[in-house]
N, C-alpha and C positions, 0 to 999 in steps of 0.2 A: 483524505483530501490532500495530504502533505505532498504526495508525488505529483499531483496536479499543480499545486502551487509552485513546486520546484521546477516543473517544466516551464511554467510561465516566467519564472525568475530567470532561468537560463536563456530563454528566448528573448526576453525584453531587456535583460541586463547582463549579457554574456561576460562582460569584463569583471563582474562581481562574483562570478562562479569559477572556481578552479576545477573541481571535479563534481560530478553529479551522481548521486545514489538515489535511485527511484525504487521504492518498495511497493509491491502489489498495487500498481496503478494502471491507468488507462489513458489513451489519447482522446477519448470521448468521441462525439459525433457518430457518423454512420460507419466508421471503420472500427469501432470498438466491438468487443464481444460482450454481449449483455449476459447477466446471470439468468438462470432458469426462472421462469415465471413463479412468483410467490417468494423468492429468496429474500427480497428486500423487505417484504411486508412486516416481519417481526421487528425490524429496526425502525421503521417509520411509524408503526402503530404506537400510540401512547397508552401505556398501562397505568393503573392507579398508583403503583408504588415503584420505586427504583428496583426493589428486589424482583418484582414481577417482570419489569422491563428487561433486566439482565437475564433472568431465568429463561425468558422466552426468546432472547436474542443470541445467546451464547453458541447455539448449534450452527448459527450462520457464520460465526467468526472462527470456530475451531471444529476440527473433525470430531465426530461423536466418540470415536475410539480414544482419542486423546483426552476428551472430557471425562470419559469413564475412568481413565487412569489418574486423572488430576481433579478430584472433587473439590479441592481447595480453590480452583480457578474461579468458581462462582462467587465465593466470599471475597476473593481478592478483587474481582471486577466490581462487585457491589461497593466495596470500600473506595475504589477509584472513582466510581460514579458519584458517590457521596461527596467526595472532595471537589469534583468539577462537574456538576450535573449540566446536561444540555437541555435548555428550555425547549418547549414545543416550537416556539417562534424561531429559535436558532436552528433547530433541526430542519424546519422548512426552508430556511435560508441556505443551509448547507445543500439540501437537495436541489434547490434552484441553481446554485452555483455549479454543482456537478452536471446538471442538465445543460448548462451553457458552455461547459468546457469542451474545447475542440482544438487540438494541436497537430493532428495528423499531417497536414500539408506543410506545416512549419518545422517539423522535427528534423529534417535533413540539414537545416541551418545550424543546429547545435554542434559545435565543434569541441565541446568540453569532453574530457574523458568521462565515460558514463558506464555505470554498473546498474543493472536491473536485478533486484532480488525479489523472490516471491515463493510462496508455497504451492506445491503442485496440486493441492486439494482445496484451493481457495474457491469457495462458492460465491462470494460477493463480487470479486473482481477476477473472473476466470483467467488462468495463467496465459492463455493465448494473447491477452492484452499486453503483457510484458514482452512477449515475443514479437508482437507487431511493432511496438515502440523500438525494440532493439534492432529490428530490421530497417528502421527509418533513420536512426542516428548512426552516422558513420563510426565504425569501430566500437560500438557499444558491446558490452559483454553481459552475459546473464549468469546468475547463480540461482538454481532451483533447489528448494528444500523439500525433500521427499516427506510426505505425510504432513506437510505444513498447510494450515488454513490461512485465512486472511490475517489472523493473529500469529503468524509464524514466528515473529520476533519474540513473542512471549513464550512460545513453545520451545524455541531453540536460542535462548538469549546469548549463551557463550559462543555458539557457532556463528550466529549472525554478527556479533561483535567482532569475532576474528576475521570474518570475510570482509567486513566493512573497513576495519582497521588496516588490514593488509592492502586493500585497494587504495586507501587514502595515503598509505606510507610508501607506495611505489614511487620511484624517482620519476621526474618529468621525462617525457620521451626525448626532449631536446637536450637533456643533460647527460653526460657520460656517466656510466656506472663506475663507482670507485671500489 
């Protein structure tokens, strides 16, 4: 949901945003590309334990090939979920907020430098969504991570950090390069 919140921040308070990095997000509404039927089910279903919830949800967030090579990912996800569990009530609230999100018609008014980053194998938020947003925000750029799922930043932490840091460090367009 962070990318959705960031879009609203840039749209409603453009002076508070210098640059915008949107990761695996959507504009919502009728112009979004929905995941395949059944994709979201493991994330919204409530399992008896955190361990079962994570075990049944991970394949939605990461490509199976990557999970096979990184068996530690499940234990790490469980540890994170134990630190900050999402209650069923808050999960429902998140789904309701996502369902109401719609920025497509307003995106062209964003004049902040914008970078969209995403994994090309994201099942939850299909990559076409980032391309749609990039096509609506003037001058927006994209960076696609091959083999990346919705959790591409966990899969490629150094690469993602490098891309984002490079984007944020670029000189402003109206300032001469020295």
